[in-house]
PDB file with SEQRES, HELIX, SHEET and CRYST1 records, atoms N, CA, C and O in Angstrom:
SEQRES   1 A   70  UNK UNK UNK UNK UNK UNK UNK UNK UNK UNK UNK UNK UNK          
SEQRES   2 A   70  UNK UNK UNK UNK UNK UNK UNK UNK UNK UNK UNK UNK UNK          
SEQRES   3 A   70  UNK UNK UNK UNK UNK UNK UNK UNK UNK UNK UNK UNK UNK          
SEQRES   4 A   70  UNK UNK UNK UNK UNK UNK UNK UNK UNK UNK UNK UNK UNK          
SEQRES   5 A   70  UNK UNK UNK UNK UNK UNK UNK UNK UNK UNK UNK UNK UNK          
SEQRES   6 A   70  UNK UNK UNK UNK UNK                                          
HELIX    1 AA1 UNK A    3  UNK A   22  1                                  20    
HELIX    2 AA2 UNK A   61  UNK A   63  5                                   3    
SHEET    1 AA1 5 UNK A  59  UNK A  60  0                                        
SHEET    2 AA1 5 UNK A  47  UNK A  52 -1                                        
SHEET    3 AA1 5 UNK A  34  UNK A  43 -1                                        
SHEET    4 AA1 5 UNK A  26  UNK A  29 -1                                        
SHEET    5 AA1 5 UNK A  64  UNK A  67 -1                                        
CRYST1    1.000    1.000    1.000  90.00  90.00  90.00 P 1           1          
ATOM      1  N   UNK A   1     228.484 112.235  60.875  1.00  0.00           N  
ATOM      2  CA  UNK A   1     229.314 111.735  61.956  1.00  0.00           C  
ATOM      3  C   UNK A   1     230.642 111.265  61.363  1.00  0.00           C  
ATOM      4  O   UNK A   1     230.644 110.572  60.346  1.00  0.00           O  
ATOM      5  N   UNK A   2     231.775 111.627  61.979  1.00  0.00           N  
ATOM      6  CA  UNK A   2     233.070 111.177  61.465  1.00  0.00           C  
ATOM      7  C   UNK A   2     233.173 109.645  61.447  1.00  0.00           C  
ATOM      8  O   UNK A   2     232.559 108.961  62.266  1.00  0.00           O  
ATOM      9  N   UNK A   3     233.948 109.132  60.514  1.00  0.00           N  
ATOM     10  CA  UNK A   3     234.096 107.687  60.331  1.00  0.00           C  
ATOM     11  C   UNK A   3     234.518 106.990  61.614  1.00  0.00           C  
ATOM     12  O   UNK A   3     234.005 105.915  61.925  1.00  0.00           O  
ATOM     13  N   UNK A   4     235.439 107.575  62.361  1.00  0.00           N  
ATOM     14  CA  UNK A   4     235.916 106.944  63.588  1.00  0.00           C  
ATOM     15  C   UNK A   4     234.787 106.806  64.607  1.00  0.00           C  
ATOM     16  O   UNK A   4     234.733 105.817  65.338  1.00  0.00           O  
ATOM     17  N   UNK A   5     233.903 107.770  64.662  1.00  0.00           N  
ATOM     18  CA  UNK A   5     232.767 107.693  65.586  1.00  0.00           C  
ATOM     19  C   UNK A   5     231.782 106.602  65.160  1.00  0.00           C  
ATOM     20  O   UNK A   5     231.216 105.906  66.004  1.00  0.00           O  
ATOM     21  N   UNK A   6     231.585 106.460  63.873  1.00  0.00           N  
ATOM     22  CA  UNK A   6     230.698 105.408  63.365  1.00  0.00           C  
ATOM     23  C   UNK A   6     231.261 104.043  63.733  1.00  0.00           C  
ATOM     24  O   UNK A   6     230.526 103.168  64.191  1.00  0.00           O  
ATOM     25  N   UNK A   7     232.561 103.857  63.535  1.00  0.00           N  
ATOM     26  CA  UNK A   7     233.193 102.574  63.876  1.00  0.00           C  
ATOM     27  C   UNK A   7     233.109 102.295  65.367  1.00  0.00           C  
ATOM     28  O   UNK A   7     232.773 101.182  65.770  1.00  0.00           O  
ATOM     29  N   UNK A   8     233.411 103.294  66.191  1.00  0.00           N  
ATOM     30  CA  UNK A   8     233.357 103.117  67.646  1.00  0.00           C  
ATOM     31  C   UNK A   8     231.941 102.779  68.101  1.00  0.00           C  
ATOM     32  O   UNK A   8     231.755 101.906  68.948  1.00  0.00           O  
ATOM     33  N   UNK A   9     230.960 103.451  67.555  1.00  0.00           N  
ATOM     34  CA  UNK A   9     229.570 103.193  67.903  1.00  0.00           C  
ATOM     35  C   UNK A   9     229.161 101.779  67.493  1.00  0.00           C  
ATOM     36  O   UNK A   9     228.437 101.102  68.222  1.00  0.00           O  
ATOM     37  N   UNK A  10     229.621 101.344  66.340  1.00  0.00           N  
ATOM     38  CA  UNK A  10     229.331  99.990  65.864  1.00  0.00           C  
ATOM     39  C   UNK A  10     229.949  98.947  66.788  1.00  0.00           C  
ATOM     40  O   UNK A  10     229.291  97.970  67.145  1.00  0.00           O  
ATOM     41  N   UNK A  11     231.203  99.143  67.177  1.00  0.00           N  
ATOM     42  CA  UNK A  11     231.885  98.201  68.069  1.00  0.00           C  
ATOM     43  C   UNK A  11     231.163  98.117  69.406  1.00  0.00           C  
ATOM     44  O   UNK A  11     230.918  97.023  69.914  1.00  0.00           O  
ATOM     45  N   UNK A  12     230.823  99.261  69.976  1.00  0.00           N  
ATOM     46  CA  UNK A  12     230.135  99.262  71.267  1.00  0.00           C  
ATOM     47  C   UNK A  12     228.746  98.632  71.178  1.00  0.00           C  
ATOM     48  O   UNK A  12     228.313  97.943  72.102  1.00  0.00           O  
ATOM     49  N   UNK A  13     228.061  98.866  70.083  1.00  0.00           N  
ATOM     50  CA  UNK A  13     226.754  98.249  69.877  1.00  0.00           C  
ATOM     51  C   UNK A  13     226.847  96.734  69.801  1.00  0.00           C  
ATOM     52  O   UNK A  13     226.029  96.027  70.389  1.00  0.00           O  
ATOM     53  N   UNK A  14     227.839  96.237  69.078  1.00  0.00           N  
ATOM     54  CA  UNK A  14     228.044  94.791  68.963  1.00  0.00           C  
ATOM     55  C   UNK A  14     228.436  94.192  70.301  1.00  0.00           C  
ATOM     56  O   UNK A  14     227.989  93.099  70.649  1.00  0.00           O  
ATOM     57  N   UNK A  15     229.278  94.908  71.064  1.00  0.00           N  
ATOM     58  CA  UNK A  15     229.692  94.446  72.386  1.00  0.00           C  
ATOM     59  C   UNK A  15     228.480  94.301  73.306  1.00  0.00           C  
ATOM     60  O   UNK A  15     228.360  93.305  74.020  1.00  0.00           O  
ATOM     61  N   UNK A  16     227.591  95.279  73.293  1.00  0.00           N  
ATOM     62  CA  UNK A  16     226.377  95.205  74.109  1.00  0.00           C  
ATOM     63  C   UNK A  16     225.499  94.032  73.675  1.00  0.00           C  
ATOM     64  O   UNK A  16     224.882  93.374  74.513  1.00  0.00           O  
ATOM     65  N   UNK A  17     225.443  93.774  72.395  1.00  0.00           N  
ATOM     66  CA  UNK A  17     224.660  92.647  71.872  1.00  0.00           C  
ATOM     67  C   UNK A  17     225.232  91.320  72.375  1.00  0.00           C  
ATOM     68  O   UNK A  17     224.481  90.438  72.791  1.00  0.00           O  
ATOM     69  N   UNK A  18     226.549  91.179  72.339  1.00  0.00           N  
ATOM     70  CA  UNK A  18     227.196  89.953  72.820  1.00  0.00           C  
ATOM     71  C   UNK A  18     226.922  89.762  74.310  1.00  0.00           C  
ATOM     72  O   UNK A  18     226.625  88.651  74.752  1.00  0.00           O  
ATOM     73  N   UNK A  19     227.022  90.844  75.085  1.00  0.00           N  
ATOM     74  CA  UNK A  19     226.736  90.753  76.514  1.00  0.00           C  
ATOM     75  C   UNK A  19     225.307  90.254  76.737  1.00  0.00           C  
ATOM     76  O   UNK A  19     225.078  89.357  77.549  1.00  0.00           O  
ATOM     77  N   UNK A  20     224.365  90.826  76.028  1.00  0.00           N  
ATOM     78  CA  UNK A  20     222.963  90.441  76.184  1.00  0.00           C  
ATOM     79  C   UNK A  20     222.734  88.977  75.804  1.00  0.00           C  
ATOM     80  O   UNK A  20     221.908  88.297  76.414  1.00  0.00           O  
ATOM     81  N   UNK A  21     223.460  88.497  74.802  1.00  0.00           N  
ATOM     82  CA  UNK A  21     223.266  87.130  74.328  1.00  0.00           C  
ATOM     83  C   UNK A  21     223.977  86.083  75.189  1.00  0.00           C  
ATOM     84  O   UNK A  21     223.518  84.943  75.260  1.00  0.00           O  
ATOM     85  N   UNK A  22     225.088  86.441  75.845  1.00  0.00           N  
ATOM     86  CA  UNK A  22     225.879  85.429  76.544  1.00  0.00           C  
ATOM     87  C   UNK A  22     225.782  85.438  78.063  1.00  0.00           C  
ATOM     88  O   UNK A  22     225.812  84.372  78.677  1.00  0.00           O  
ATOM     89  N   UNK A  23     225.666  86.598  78.684  1.00  0.00           N  
ATOM     90  CA  UNK A  23     225.655  86.634  80.148  1.00  0.00           C  
ATOM     91  C   UNK A  23     224.448  85.854  80.664  1.00  0.00           C  
ATOM     92  O   UNK A  23     223.309  86.082  80.256  1.00  0.00           O  
ATOM     93  N   UNK A  24     224.737  84.935  81.568  1.00  0.00           N  
ATOM     94  CA  UNK A  24     223.694  84.093  82.136  1.00  0.00           C  
ATOM     95  C   UNK A  24     223.447  82.801  81.375  1.00  0.00           C  
ATOM     96  O   UNK A  24     222.674  81.960  81.835  1.00  0.00           O  
ATOM     97  N   UNK A  25     224.081  82.621  80.226  1.00  0.00           N  
ATOM     98  CA  UNK A  25     223.902  81.395  79.433  1.00  0.00           C  
ATOM     99  C   UNK A  25     224.915  80.343  79.866  1.00  0.00           C  
ATOM    100  O   UNK A  25     226.050  80.663  80.218  1.00  0.00           O  
ATOM    101  N   UNK A  26     224.494  79.098  79.837  1.00  0.00           N  
ATOM    102  CA  UNK A  26     225.385  77.979  80.117  1.00  0.00           C  
ATOM    103  C   UNK A  26     226.218  77.703  78.867  1.00  0.00           C  
ATOM    104  O   UNK A  26     225.690  77.659  77.756  1.00  0.00           O  
ATOM    105  N   UNK A  27     227.518  77.518  79.059  1.00  0.00           N  
ATOM    106  CA  UNK A  27     228.411  77.242  77.939  1.00  0.00           C  
ATOM    107  C   UNK A  27     229.349  76.096  78.293  1.00  0.00           C  
ATOM    108  O   UNK A  27     229.585  75.794  79.463  1.00  0.00           O  
ATOM    109  N   UNK A  28     229.873  75.474  77.254  1.00  0.00           N  
ATOM    110  CA  UNK A  28     230.932  74.486  77.383  1.00  0.00           C  
ATOM    111  C   UNK A  28     232.076  74.995  76.517  1.00  0.00           C  
ATOM    112  O   UNK A  28     231.891  75.297  75.338  1.00  0.00           O  
ATOM    113  N   UNK A  29     233.269  75.087  77.120  1.00  0.00           N  
ATOM    114  CA  UNK A  29     234.439  75.547  76.382  1.00  0.00           C  
ATOM    115  C   UNK A  29     235.134  74.365  75.719  1.00  0.00           C  
ATOM    116  O   UNK A  29     234.919  73.214  76.099  1.00  0.00           O  
ATOM    117  N   UNK A  30     235.960  74.654  74.736  1.00  0.00           N  
ATOM    118  CA  UNK A  30     236.633  73.597  73.990  1.00  0.00           C  
ATOM    119  C   UNK A  30     237.564  72.763  74.866  1.00  0.00           C  
ATOM    120  O   UNK A  30     237.902  71.639  74.494  1.00  0.00           O  
ATOM    121  N   UNK A  31     237.992  73.287  76.029  1.00  0.00           N  
ATOM    122  CA  UNK A  31     238.847  72.506  76.935  1.00  0.00           C  
ATOM    123  C   UNK A  31     238.038  71.711  77.956  1.00  0.00           C  
ATOM    124  O   UNK A  31     238.623  71.085  78.841  1.00  0.00           O  
ATOM    125  N   UNK A  32     236.708  71.719  77.857  1.00  0.00           N  
ATOM    126  CA  UNK A  32     235.849  70.933  78.728  1.00  0.00           C  
ATOM    127  C   UNK A  32     235.275  71.678  79.916  1.00  0.00           C  
ATOM    128  O   UNK A  32     234.395  71.148  80.594  1.00  0.00           O  
ATOM    129  N   UNK A  33     235.743  72.893  80.194  1.00  0.00           N  
ATOM    130  CA  UNK A  33     235.158  73.677  81.280  1.00  0.00           C  
ATOM    131  C   UNK A  33     233.712  74.002  80.920  1.00  0.00           C  
ATOM    132  O   UNK A  33     233.388  74.266  79.762  1.00  0.00           O  
ATOM    133  N   UNK A  34     232.855  73.976  81.929  1.00  0.00           N  
ATOM    134  CA  UNK A  34     231.450  74.282  81.687  1.00  0.00           C  
ATOM    135  C   UNK A  34     230.937  75.161  82.813  1.00  0.00           C  
ATOM    136  O   UNK A  34     231.408  75.079  83.947  1.00  0.00           O  
ATOM    137  N   UNK A  35     229.982  75.987  82.491  1.00  0.00           N  
ATOM    138  CA  UNK A  35     229.374  76.848  83.490  1.00  0.00           C  
ATOM    139  C   UNK A  35     228.583  77.949  82.839  1.00  0.00           C  
ATOM    140  O   UNK A  35     228.294  77.911  81.643  1.00  0.00           O  
ATOM    141  N   UNK A  36     228.234  78.934  83.647  1.00  0.00           N  
ATOM    142  CA  UNK A  36     227.431  80.061  83.188  1.00  0.00           C  
ATOM    143  C   UNK A  36     228.332  81.261  82.964  1.00  0.00           C  
ATOM    144  O   UNK A  36     229.190  81.562  83.793  1.00  0.00           O  
ATOM    145  N   UNK A  37     228.140  81.953  81.838  1.00  0.00           N  
ATOM    146  CA  UNK A  37     228.926  83.145  81.546  1.00  0.00           C  
ATOM    147  C   UNK A  37     228.568  84.214  82.568  1.00  0.00           C  
ATOM    148  O   UNK A  37     227.402  84.566  82.746  1.00  0.00           O  
ATOM    149  N   UNK A  38     229.600  84.721  83.236  1.00  0.00           N  
ATOM    150  CA  UNK A  38     229.406  85.720  84.279  1.00  0.00           C  
ATOM    151  C   UNK A  38     229.655  87.132  83.757  1.00  0.00           C  
ATOM    152  O   UNK A  38     228.895  88.054  84.055  1.00  0.00           O  
ATOM    153  N   UNK A  39     230.721  87.297  82.979  1.00  0.00           N  
ATOM    154  CA  UNK A  39     231.101  88.615  82.476  1.00  0.00           C  
ATOM    155  C   UNK A  39     231.724  88.481  81.091  1.00  0.00           C  
ATOM    156  O   UNK A  39     232.323  87.457  80.761  1.00  0.00           O  
ATOM    157  N   UNK A  40     231.574  89.532  80.288  1.00  0.00           N  
ATOM    158  CA  UNK A  40     232.219  89.614  78.975  1.00  0.00           C  
ATOM    159  C   UNK A  40     233.086  90.870  78.971  1.00  0.00           C  
ATOM    160  O   UNK A  40     232.634  91.944  79.369  1.00  0.00           O  
ATOM    161  N   UNK A  41     234.323  90.732  78.523  1.00  0.00           N  
ATOM    162  CA  UNK A  41     235.250  91.865  78.422  1.00  0.00           C  
ATOM    163  C   UNK A  41     235.663  92.076  76.981  1.00  0.00           C  
ATOM    164  O   UNK A  41     235.677  91.143  76.179  1.00  0.00           O  
ATOM    165  N   UNK A  42     235.996  93.306  76.667  1.00  0.00           N  
ATOM    166  CA  UNK A  42     236.608  93.642  75.385  1.00  0.00           C  
ATOM    167  C   UNK A  42     238.063  93.936  75.676  1.00  0.00           C  
ATOM    168  O   UNK A  42     238.384  94.953  76.291  1.00  0.00           O  
ATOM    169  N   UNK A  43     238.946  93.054  75.240  1.00  0.00           N  
ATOM    170  CA  UNK A  43     240.376  93.128  75.507  1.00  0.00           C  
ATOM    171  C   UNK A  43     241.083  93.562  74.231  1.00  0.00           C  
ATOM    172  O   UNK A  43     240.937  92.922  73.189  1.00  0.00           O  
ATOM    173  N   UNK A  44     241.847  94.646  74.308  1.00  0.00           N  
ATOM    174  CA  UNK A  44     242.495  95.185  73.109  1.00  0.00           C  
ATOM    175  C   UNK A  44     243.515  94.225  72.502  1.00  0.00           C  
ATOM    176  O   UNK A  44     243.837  94.343  71.320  1.00  0.00           O  
ATOM    177  N   UNK A  45     244.027  93.281  73.283  1.00  0.00           N  
ATOM    178  CA  UNK A  45     244.999  92.323  72.751  1.00  0.00           C  
ATOM    179  C   UNK A  45     244.354  91.036  72.250  1.00  0.00           C  
ATOM    180  O   UNK A  45     244.831  90.435  71.287  1.00  0.00           O  
ATOM    181  N   UNK A  46     243.272  90.612  72.898  1.00  0.00           N  
ATOM    182  CA  UNK A  46     242.693  89.307  72.594  1.00  0.00           C  
ATOM    183  C   UNK A  46     241.277  89.347  72.052  1.00  0.00           C  
ATOM    184  O   UNK A  46     240.734  88.303  71.689  1.00  0.00           O  
ATOM    185  N   UNK A  47     240.667  90.508  71.987  1.00  0.00           N  
ATOM    186  CA  UNK A  47     239.287  90.600  71.532  1.00  0.00           C  
ATOM    187  C   UNK A  47     238.329  90.325  72.676  1.00  0.00           C  
ATOM    188  O   UNK A  47     238.585  90.728  73.810  1.00  0.00           O  
ATOM    189  N   UNK A  48     237.246  89.654  72.396  1.00  0.00           N  
ATOM    190  CA  UNK A  48     236.258  89.347  73.434  1.00  0.00           C  
ATOM    191  C   UNK A  48     236.734  88.203  74.306  1.00  0.00           C  
ATOM    192  O   UNK A  48     237.244  87.195  73.816  1.00  0.00           O  
ATOM    193  N   UNK A  49     236.559  88.376  75.623  1.00  0.00           N  
ATOM    194  CA  UNK A  49     236.910  87.351  76.593  1.00  0.00           C  
ATOM    195  C   UNK A  49     235.741  87.188  77.553  1.00  0.00           C  
ATOM    196  O   UNK A  49     234.979  88.125  77.790  1.00  0.00           O  
ATOM    197  N   UNK A  50     235.612  85.984  78.103  1.00  0.00           N  
ATOM    198  CA  UNK A  50     234.511  85.703  79.021  1.00  0.00           C  
ATOM    199  C   UNK A  50     235.051  85.119  80.319  1.00  0.00           C  
ATOM    200  O   UNK A  50     236.139  84.545  80.353  1.00  0.00           O  
ATOM    201  N   UNK A  51     234.273  85.276  81.386  1.00  0.00           N  
ATOM    202  CA  UNK A  51     234.550  84.548  82.618  1.00  0.00           C  
ATOM    203  C   UNK A  51     233.376  83.615  82.870  1.00  0.00           C  
ATOM    204  O   UNK A  51     232.227  83.926  82.557  1.00  0.00           O  
ATOM    205  N   UNK A  52     233.700  82.465  83.443  1.00  0.00           N  
ATOM    206  CA  UNK A  52     232.707  81.435  83.724  1.00  0.00           C  
ATOM    207  C   UNK A  52     232.552  81.332  85.237  1.00  0.00           C  
ATOM    208  O   UNK A  52     233.540  81.185  85.956  1.00  0.00           O  
ATOM    209  N   UNK A  53     231.325  81.407  85.714  1.00  0.00           N  
ATOM    210  CA  UNK A  53     231.054  81.298  87.148  1.00  0.00           C  
ATOM    211  C   UNK A  53     231.617  79.979  87.675  1.00  0.00           C  
ATOM    212  O   UNK A  53     231.346  78.912  87.123  1.00  0.00           O  
ATOM    213  N   UNK A  54     232.407  80.066  88.756  1.00  0.00           N  
ATOM    214  CA  UNK A  54     232.979  78.878  89.372  1.00  0.00           C  
ATOM    215  C   UNK A  54     234.349  78.500  88.852  1.00  0.00           C  
ATOM    216  O   UNK A  54     234.943  77.542  89.347  1.00  0.00           O  
ATOM    217  N   UNK A  55     234.875  79.224  87.864  1.00  0.00           N  
ATOM    218  CA  UNK A  55     236.207  78.948  87.320  1.00  0.00           C  
ATOM    219  C   UNK A  55     237.005  80.243  87.316  1.00  0.00           C  
ATOM    220  O   UNK A  55     236.517  81.278  86.863  1.00  0.00           O  
ATOM    221  N   UNK A  56     238.232  80.185  87.822  1.00  0.00           N  
ATOM    222  CA  UNK A  56     239.107  81.356  87.783  1.00  0.00           C  
ATOM    223  C   UNK A  56     239.667  81.532  86.388  1.00  0.00           C  
ATOM    224  O   UNK A  56     240.048  80.555  85.744  1.00  0.00           O  
ATOM    225  N   UNK A  57     239.722  82.771  85.912  1.00  0.00           N  
ATOM    226  CA  UNK A  57     240.324  83.069  84.621  1.00  0.00           C  
ATOM    227  C   UNK A  57     239.352  83.697  83.650  1.00  0.00           C  
ATOM    228  O   UNK A  57     238.152  83.809  83.899  1.00  0.00           O  
ATOM    229  N   UNK A  58     239.922  84.101  82.534  1.00  0.00           N  
ATOM    230  CA  UNK A  58     239.158  84.672  81.427  1.00  0.00           C  
ATOM    231  C   UNK A  58     239.572  83.941  80.155  1.00  0.00           C  
ATOM    232  O   UNK A  58     240.758  83.703  79.926  1.00  0.00           O  
ATOM    233  N   UNK A  59     238.602  83.591  79.341  1.00  0.00           N  
ATOM    234  CA  UNK A  59     238.881  82.832  78.132  1.00  0.00           C  
ATOM    235  C   UNK A  59     238.421  83.595  76.900  1.00  0.00           C  
ATOM    236  O   UNK A  59     237.442  84.340  76.946  1.00  0.00           O  
ATOM    237  N   UNK A  60     239.146  83.399  75.785  1.00  0.00           N  
ATOM    238  CA  UNK A  60     238.696  84.014  74.528  1.00  0.00           C  
ATOM    239  C   UNK A  60     237.324  83.462  74.160  1.00  0.00           C  
ATOM    240  O   UNK A  60     237.026  82.293  74.406  1.00  0.00           O  
ATOM    241  N   UNK A  61     236.520  84.290  73.586  1.00  0.00           N  
ATOM    242  CA  UNK A  61     235.165  83.883  73.217  1.00  0.00           C  
ATOM    243  C   UNK A  61     235.195  82.764  72.171  1.00  0.00           C  
ATOM    244  O   UNK A  61     234.233  82.009  72.031  1.00  0.00           O  
ATOM    245  N   UNK A  62     236.307  82.667  71.443  1.00  0.00           N  
ATOM    246  CA  UNK A  62     236.437  81.627  70.416  1.00  0.00           C  
ATOM    247  C   UNK A  62     236.517  80.229  71.021  1.00  0.00           C  
ATOM    248  O   UNK A  62     236.403  79.244  70.291  1.00  0.00           O  
ATOM    249  N   UNK A  63     236.711  80.115  72.351  1.00  0.00           N  
ATOM    250  CA  UNK A  63     236.792  78.787  72.970  1.00  0.00           C  
ATOM    251  C   UNK A  63     235.426  78.209  73.311  1.00  0.00           C  
ATOM    252  O   UNK A  63     235.336  77.066  73.759  1.00  0.00           O  
ATOM    253  N   UNK A  64     234.348  78.988  73.103  1.00  0.00           N  
ATOM    254  CA  UNK A  64     232.998  78.447  73.367  1.00  0.00           C  
ATOM    255  C   UNK A  64     232.679  77.378  72.327  1.00  0.00           C  
ATOM    256  O   UNK A  64     232.724  77.625  71.122  1.00  0.00           O  
ATOM    257  N   UNK A  65     232.360  76.201  72.816  1.00  0.00           N  
ATOM    258  CA  UNK A  65     232.024  75.092  71.934  1.00  0.00           C  
ATOM    259  C   UNK A  65     230.507  74.951  71.808  1.00  0.00           C  
ATOM    260  O   UNK A  65     229.988  74.763  70.708  1.00  0.00           O  
ATOM    261  N   UNK A  66     229.796  75.042  72.937  1.00  0.00           N  
ATOM    262  CA  UNK A  66     228.339  74.915  72.935  1.00  0.00           C  
ATOM    263  C   UNK A  66     227.731  75.997  73.825  1.00  0.00           C  
ATOM    264  O   UNK A  66     228.275  76.317  74.882  1.00  0.00           O  
ATOM    265  N   UNK A  67     226.606  76.557  73.397  1.00  0.00           N  
ATOM    266  CA  UNK A  67     225.877  77.543  74.182  1.00  0.00           C  
ATOM    267  C   UNK A  67     224.482  76.992  74.421  1.00  0.00           C  
ATOM    268  O   UNK A  67     223.860  76.431  73.519  1.00  0.00           O  
ATOM    269  N   UNK A  68     223.991  77.160  75.659  1.00  0.00           N  
ATOM    270  CA  UNK A  68     222.629  76.743  75.995  1.00  0.00           C  
ATOM    271  C   UNK A  68     221.643  77.518  75.136  1.00  0.00           C  
ATOM    272  O   UNK A  68     221.756  78.737  75.014  1.00  0.00           O  
ATOM    273  N   UNK A  69     220.693  76.839  74.550  1.00  0.00           N  
ATOM    274  CA  UNK A  69     219.628  77.504  73.796  1.00  0.00           C  
ATOM    275  C   UNK A  69     218.311  77.227  74.499  1.00  0.00           C  
ATOM    276  O   UNK A  69     218.139  76.196  75.149  1.00  0.00           O  
ATOM    277  N   UNK A  70     217.407  78.144  74.360  1.00  0.00           N  
ATOM    278  CA  UNK A  70     216.104  77.974  75.022  1.00  0.00           C  
ATOM    279  C   UNK A  70     215.075  77.510  74.061  1.00  0.00           C  
ATOM    280  O   UNK A  70     213.921  77.313  74.439  1.00  0.00           O  
TER     281      UNK A  70                                                      
END                                                                             
């Protein structure tokens, strides 16, 4: 498989893993917003971004301060 295909497959695999781990989890962002992760996006300018149920906007994944653990 060409190198570019290996990289693309790796990125998509990791993206799916992040979606599985975060969607539906309660989080607290570094600015104090809290809620459940509704959607995860891959943004070519900012990397991974999330939306929080009940809050308008999308935040970089780096702003997650705490994630609910079971």
